[in-house]
C-alpha positions as CSV (number, residue, x, y, z in Angstrom):
1,H,7.5,12.4,0.9
2,P,5.5,9.7,2.3
3,V,3.6,8.5,-0.7
4,P,4.2,8.2,-4.5
5,A,3.1,10.2,-7.2
6,L,0.3,7.8,-8.1
7,H,-1.7,9.4,-5.3
8,G,-2.4,12.2,-7.6
9,V,-5.8,13.2,-8.2
10,H,-5.7,11.7,-11.8
11,V,-4.9,8.1,-10.5
12,A,-7.0,8.5,-7.3
13,D,-10.3,8.2,-9.3
14,A,-9.3,4.7,-10.7
15,Y,-7.3,3.7,-7.6
16,D,-9.9,1.0,-6.6
17,E,-10.1,-0.5,-10.0
18,V,-6.2,-1.1,-10.4
19,R,-5.2,-1.4,-6.7
20,P,-3.7,-5.1,-6.0
21,G,-5.7,-7.1,-3.7
22,Y,-2.9,-8.7,-1.2
23,P,-2.2,-6.0,1.2
24,T,-5.3,-6.4,3.6
25,K,-4.9,-10.3,4.1
26,L,-1.1,-9.5,4.8
27,V,-1.6,-6.8,7.4
28,D,-4.3,-8.9,9.0
29,A,-1.7,-11.8,9.5
30,A,0.7,-9.3,10.9
31,I,-1.9,-8.5,13.4
32,E,-2.4,-11.9,14.5
33,R,1.3,-12.5,15.0
34,G,1.6,-9.3,16.9
35,G,-1.2,-10.1,19.2
36,L,-3.3,-7.1,18.4
37,K,-7.1,-7.8,18.4
38,R,-9.9,-6.4,16.5
39,G,-11.1,-3.2,18.2
40,D,-7.7,-1.6,18.6
41,R,-6.9,1.9,17.5
42,V,-5.0,1.9,14.2
43,L,-3.2,4.7,12.1
44,E,-2.6,3.8,8.4
45,V,0.1,6.0,6.7
46,G,-0.4,6.4,2.9
47,C,-4.0,5.0,3.3
48,G,-5.1,5.6,-0.3
49,T,-9.0,5.1,-0.5
50,G,-9.1,3.3,3.0
51,D,-9.5,-0.2,2.2
52,V,-6.8,-1.6,4.3
53,L,-7.8,0.6,7.3
54,A,-11.4,-0.6,6.8
55,S,-10.5,-4.3,6.8
56,L,-8.8,-3.9,10.2
57,R,-12.2,-2.9,11.7
58,P,-10.6,-0.9,14.3
59,A,-12.4,0.7,17.2
60,E,-11.0,4.0,16.1
61,G,-9.2,4.4,12.7
62,L,-7.2,7.2,11.2
63,G,-5.9,7.1,7.6
64,I,-3.4,9.9,6.5
65,D,-2.3,10.5,3.1
66,V,-0.7,13.6,1.0
67,S,-3.4,13.5,-1.7
68,Q,-6.5,15.4,-0.7
69,R,-8.3,13.3,-3.4
70,M,-7.4,10.1,-1.8
71,V,-8.5,11.4,1.6
72,T,-11.8,12.7,0.3
73,L,-12.6,9.4,-1.5
74,A,-11.6,7.4,1.5
75,A,-14.0,9.6,3.8
76,S,-16.8,9.0,1.5
77,K,-16.4,5.4,1.3
78,Y,-15.9,4.8,5.2
79,P,-17.7,7.6,7.0
80,A,-17.3,5.7,10.4
81,L,-13.3,6.4,10.1
82,R,-11.3,9.4,10.2
83,F,-9.1,10.4,7.2
84,R,-6.9,13.5,7.2
85,L,-4.3,15.3,4.9
86,H,-1.1,15.0,6.3
87,D,2.8,14.6,5.7
88,L,4.2,12.6,8.5
89,I,7.8,13.4,7.3
90,S,7.2,17.0,7.6
91,E,5.2,17.4,10.6
92,P,4.6,15.1,13.7
93,L,1.0,13.5,13.7
94,G,0.2,14.8,17.3
95,E,-1.3,11.7,18.6
96,R,-0.2,8.1,19.1
97,F,-1.7,4.6,18.2
98,P,-1.0,1.0,19.5
99,F,-1.2,-0.1,15.9
100,V,0.5,1.7,12.8
101,V,0.8,0.5,9.3
102,A,2.2,1.4,6.2
103,V,1.5,-0.7,3.1
104,D,3.3,0.0,-0.2
105,V,4.7,3.4,1.1
106,V,8.4,3.0,1.8
107,E,9.5,2.1,-1.7
108,H,8.5,5.7,-2.7
109,V,9.9,7.6,0.1
110,E,13.4,9.2,-0.4
111,D,14.0,9.9,3.1
112,L,13.6,6.3,4.7
113,A,15.0,7.3,8.0
114,G,12.8,10.3,8.4
115,F,9.7,8.4,7.4
116,M,10.7,5.7,10.1
117,R,11.0,8.5,12.7
118,G,7.5,9.5,11.6
119,L,6.0,6.0,12.4
120,S,8.0,5.8,15.4
121,G,6.6,9.1,16.7
122,A,3.1,8.0,15.9
123,V,3.1,4.6,17.8
124,D,2.5,4.0,21.5
125,R,5.5,2.9,23.6
126,D,4.0,-0.5,23.7
127,G,2.6,-0.5,20.2
128,L,3.7,-2.1,16.9
129,V,4.5,-0.7,13.3
130,V,3.8,-3.0,10.2
131,V,5.4,-2.2,7.2
132,V,4.5,-4.0,3.9
133,T,6.4,-3.7,0.8
134,A,7.7,-5.7,-2.3
135,N,10.7,-7.8,-2.2
136,P,13.6,-6.1,-4.3
137,T,14.3,-9.2,-6.0
138,W,11.0,-8.7,-7.8
139,G,11.9,-5.1,-8.8
140,P,12.8,-6.1,-12.6
141,V,9.5,-8.1,-12.9
142,L,7.6,-5.4,-11.4
143,H,8.8,-2.7,-13.6
144,A,8.3,-4.9,-16.7
145,A,4.8,-5.4,-15.7
146,E,4.1,-1.6,-15.5
147,R,5.8,-1.3,-19.1
148,L,3.6,-4.0,-20.5
149,G,0.4,-2.6,-18.8
150,L,-0.1,-5.4,-16.6
151,K,0.5,-3.4,-13.5
152,M,-0.5,0.3,-12.4
153,P,2.3,2.6,-12.9
154,E,3.5,4.0,-9.6
155,G,6.4,6.3,-10.7
156,P,10.0,5.9,-9.3
157,H,10.6,3.1,-6.9
158,D,13.4,2.5,-4.5
159,W,12.9,-1.1,-3.5
160,R,14.0,-1.6,0.3
161,S,15.8,-4.7,1.6
162,R,15.2,-6.0,5.1
163,A,18.6,-4.6,6.0
164,D,17.5,-1.0,4.8
165,L,14.4,-1.2,6.9
166,M,16.2,-2.4,10.0
167,R,18.8,0.2,9.7
168,A,16.1,2.9,9.4
169,A,14.1,1.4,12.1
170,R,17.2,1.5,14.5
171,E,17.8,5.0,13.8
172,A,14.2,5.7,14.5
173,G,14.3,4.0,17.9
174,L,12.5,0.8,16.7
175,E,13.4,-2.8,16.8
176,E,12.4,-5.6,14.4
177,R,10.0,-8.1,16.0
178,S,9.5,-10.2,12.8
179,F,10.1,-10.4,9.2
180,D,8.7,-12.6,6.5
181,R,8.1,-12.9,2.9
182,S,5.2,-14.6,1.0
183,M,3.4,-15.1,-2.3
184,L,5.8,-17.0,-4.6
185,V,2.9,-16.9,-7.4
186,P,1.4,-13.4,-7.7
187,K,-1.5,-14.6,-9.6
188,R,-4.2,-17.0,-8.7
189,I,-2.9,-19.8,-11.2
190,P,-4.7,-23.0,-10.0
191,A,-1.9,-25.3,-11.1
192,I,0.9,-23.8,-9.1
193,K,-0.9,-21.4,-6.4
194,V,-0.2,-24.3,-3.9
195,L,3.3,-22.7,-3.9
196,N,2.1,-20.0,-1.7
197,T,0.8,-22.0,1.0
198,T,2.7,-25.5,1.2
199,P,5.1,-25.8,4.1
200,K,7.6,-27.3,1.8
201,M,8.0,-24.0,-0.1
202,R,8.3,-22.0,3.1
203,G,12.1,-21.6,2.5
204,L,11.6,-20.3,-0.9
205,R,9.0,-17.8,0.2
206,Q,11.0,-16.5,2.8
207,R,13.7,-15.8,0.2
208,Y,12.0,-14.9,-2.8
209,G,8.4,-14.2,-1.9
210,L,6.9,-11.0,-3.4
211,I,5.6,-9.4,-0.4
212,Q,7.7,-8.7,2.7
213,R,6.4,-7.7,5.8
214,G,8.4,-6.3,8.8
215,V,6.8,-5.7,12.3
216,Y,8.6,-3.3,14.5
217,A,8.2,-2.0,18.0
218,P,9.7,0.9,20.1
219,V,12.9,0.0,22.0
């Protein structure tokens, strides 16, 4: 199943109020490293209400989700983009894109290899797949934040390591082009937010950063 239980109707209506604000900036950075420019055709898998896809300003954008309510809300917010109810694991998409992105999805997928095969089947032979998820090291912190009401409850998680993603990617015919982590400080705390950007902390960010981002390409 490609997206979590949080994508149900009861959550969809409040999704924009509780959704974390980091994904669009991180996906944008992956585009720059991958050499893709504004105006490419983009597929977002697990699109929610469409904010990440819209931030990429694609020439043609398609967002897919397993929640009809999410798809309906996304289409109402961004009528210039396409949104479609679709389960990528159960059925091939039937079209390919030069850029495929999945943000905060892989931790909710039971069949990671099947999901990566779905991504591989939706990307052009010379295209890129970007997967954004949380660093497993932060798992206990994120669970505690949910229990304390500091973070949106997202149902069961299976936090994916870099090795997990690489193994599933290889099985799907994809190879890793780059992998990095960022955001040591998840909140904008003026006194210490510099830890997220200072070059001296790069080593720590690569090991302990909250957000991890892998870029993959067809072999």
